[in-house]
C-alpha positions, 0 to 999 in steps of 0.5 A: 697851041698850034705849031709852025716849024722852020723849013729845015728838011733835015729834021722833018718827019711824021712824028714831030712833037706838037707842043712846046714842052715836047719840042724842048724834050726832043731838042734836049735829046739831040744835044740842045741842053743849055737854056739861053736867056735873052738880054737886050744885047746878048744871050746869056747862059750858065754852064754846069761849073757856074760860069755865066757866058754872054753871047753877042749876035755874032757869037751864035747861030740859029739852027732851027726855030719853032713857032707856037701860037696860043689857042685862045689868042693867036697873037700870043706867039712864042718862038723856040730857037735851037741855037749853037754857039760858035764854040759848039755850045747847043741850047734853046731859047723860048721867046714870047713876042707881042705885048710881052716881048722884052726890049732888045737891041737892033742887032738882037732883033735882026738875029732872032727875026724868023721872017725873010725880011729883017726888022729895022728900027730907027731909035735914038737909044738903040732899043726897040720897045 
């Protein structure tokens, strides 16, 4: 996999991890211990006490992201997000794009868009396919 890192100068060094697994391990060392799951309208996580939380797009911030492209098929792209909730919960989300991407609301698409311009979908059911 090749990796493209977000341009966050705070975390740039010559010993950056190269793989998705290495990057996940490094983020866990830095306190990103929760595993977020993507739903159509929110991020979901299960805390140690078993409580499930749903975070809508306004309830979290993307601190940085890492893009990984498949070696055999560059269209097989995964993005690893380092996320912090408004109340300080830190974790990661791995999302695949392309054919395997899950349907998401426009708000989630905009929140997770890693390009400088945002995607705008005009669909009646408020879901992107």
